N, C-alpha and C positions, 0 to 999 in steps of 0.2 A: 493534751495528748499531741505527740508527733507522729504525723503522717508520713511514710515511706513512700515517696514517689520513686516510680521506676521509669528510667529514660531508656528507650530503645533507639538506637543509633540507625538511621534509615527504617527500613521497613523489616529489619530481620526478627523474626518472631512474631511478626505482628499479621493477624489476620483482619483484612480489612473488607473481603467481598467473596461471595459465592457466584460461581459463573457457570452457566450450563454450554457455553461457547466452546471451551477446550480445558481439559484436566491434563496435568503433567504429573506423573509419577517418576521422579528422578531414580529412585532406588530400582524400582523394576524396569526403568527405561521404556516406560510407556507414554505416548502423546496420543490424545484423541482430540478429534474435532466433532463436535455435537454426536458424542458417542460412537464415531467411525474410528477404527485404528487408523494411524497415521500411515502404518505399512500399507494397509488395503488401499486408502486414498492415493498415495504415491504410486503405488502398482497399477491401479486400475482407472483412476480418475483424471482429469485434465484440470489445470488450475481454474479455468472458467466455472468447472462444475464446482470445485471445492469453495472458490468464492461466493457463489450463489448459496452454498450449504452454510457457510459463515454468515451471511447476511440474513438468509431467512429461514436457517434451521433444518432445512431438508434438501435431499439432492432435487436436482430438477427433472422434470420430464423433458422429452423433446423439444416441444413448444417453449417451455419456459427458458431453456437453455439459449435456444434460437433468439428469443427475445433479449435476454442478458447479454449475450455475445454480440448483437447489433448496438446494445447500449453501450457496451464498452468499446466497441470499433468507432462509434460515432463520437465518443469522447476523445479520440486521437486527434485533439485540434489544440494548438498552442498559439494564443495571440502574439501578433508581431513584435508588441512590446516585450514579452518574455524572451524571445531570441534577442533582442537589444541589451536586454539587461544580463543575459548569459555572454553576451559579447563583451560588455563592460566588466563583468567578472571573470573573463575566460581564463585567467591564471590564479584565480582564488582555488581553495579547498574544494573537491565535489559536494561534500555535505554543506558547506556555506553557500555554495551557488544553489543546490536544490533547495535549501531552507530560504533562501532569498526568493526565488522563482515561484514557490508555493505561495508566500507572503502576498508577492506580487498578485497572483491569480484571485486572491480574495478580494482585490480592489478592480479587477478586470472581468471576472465573470458576474454576470446579471443577477444571478440567484445566490450568491455565496452567503449572503447573509440569512437565509432561509433555515431556520434553526428546528423546524419539525422534523417530525421522523422521517417523512418522506423526502424532505430536503437534504436531509444527511445522507439518506442512501443515495439518491441522485448525486450531490456533490461527491460522495465518497467513491462511486463508479466512475465518475469522471476523472477524479483524481486518480485512481487506480490506473486509468488509462493515461494519464498526462505524466506522472512521475517518470516511467521509463523513458518518455519522450525527453524529458528536460535531462536526464542523464546521458542519453544518446547524443543529445544536441551540443551538450557541454563538451563531451569527448570529441566531437567533430570540430567544433569551432577552437577549441585549445590546442588542436593540431593541424590549424590550417585549411580545413575542409570545410564544405557547406553541409548543414544538417541533411539527412536523409529523409524524405517522405514516407510517412505510413503506408503499408500496403495492405488494404482491407482483405485479400485473400488470406493473410498470414495470420495464425492464432496470437494471443497475447505474448506468450513468451518467443515465438519465432519472429514477431514483428519487431520486438525488442533488440534480437541478435540483427536482424537486417538493419535496423536505423543505427545499431552501435558500430556494426562492421562495414555496412554498406554493401554486402553479398548476402544471397539467400542461404540461409543455413541449411546444413544437412537435416534429415529427419532424427537421426540421433542427437546433434546437438541442439534442436530444438526441443526433444524430450528431457533432456538433461536440464535445460534452462526451466521446463515446465515443472519438473521434479522439483528443482531447487526453489522455485515460488512455492510450490504446495508446502515444502518442508518449513518456510519461513513466514508463512500467511499468518500464524495465530500463534503466540506463545505466552499466553495468559498476562500476568501483570509485570512484566518486565519493566525498567526504568522508563523507558519511552513511552510505554503504554499508559503507565500511571502518570505521567507528566500530561499525557493528552486528556486523559478523563480528569484529571485536576481542572484542567483549562476549560473542557466543556462543561464542567460543574459550576462555572463562573457564567455561563450562558453565553459562552463566546461561540463563534462560527466553527466550522469543521476545519477551516484553512488555518484558523488560529490554534486549534489544538494540533494540528500537524506541524506547525512550526515549533510549539512547544516540546513535541516529539522529537523533532529533528535537531533539537538543540543540545 
């Protein structure tokens, strides 16, 4: 008997996972994070609250949010070697520079090889803080400016604008960036997310997975 083999190109028409983190209904124009409408989150929540929701499955109370925000702000540190790498790659494509810097952080951060759930969360929070810093530092260096130091008084989104432009953002600009981060925080199993998950499945560290996602 000849067996007919169906070949699916890419992942079109292939269901490989169920997730409670996000749900996308393209026909209805609906996107939810952990059961919450993206419209409600974008209107009423901050990026820090949404980030906590995605990681922990529920919106934080005041104490949980304060601790999470403190962890994000504590992660706003880039080793000097990363700045050296950015300078060496100053005229490279921003995505190439970001991918290279994230890969370098795997060798520079003391606990990057911790593949436990707690380790992944800890490294994920730190990378969430560091990625905007890498982008801002590259923008400054390739334009002949010194990188701007982070401001612990600013939110995640406002601090990124501050480091990117070197001037304090208006409340409206900071809120627009905050909403943009919320809208792009989780979009299911797109190509980069799938690549990261395949890499994690090989028991690679989180930085390696992010390098795959950025490739």
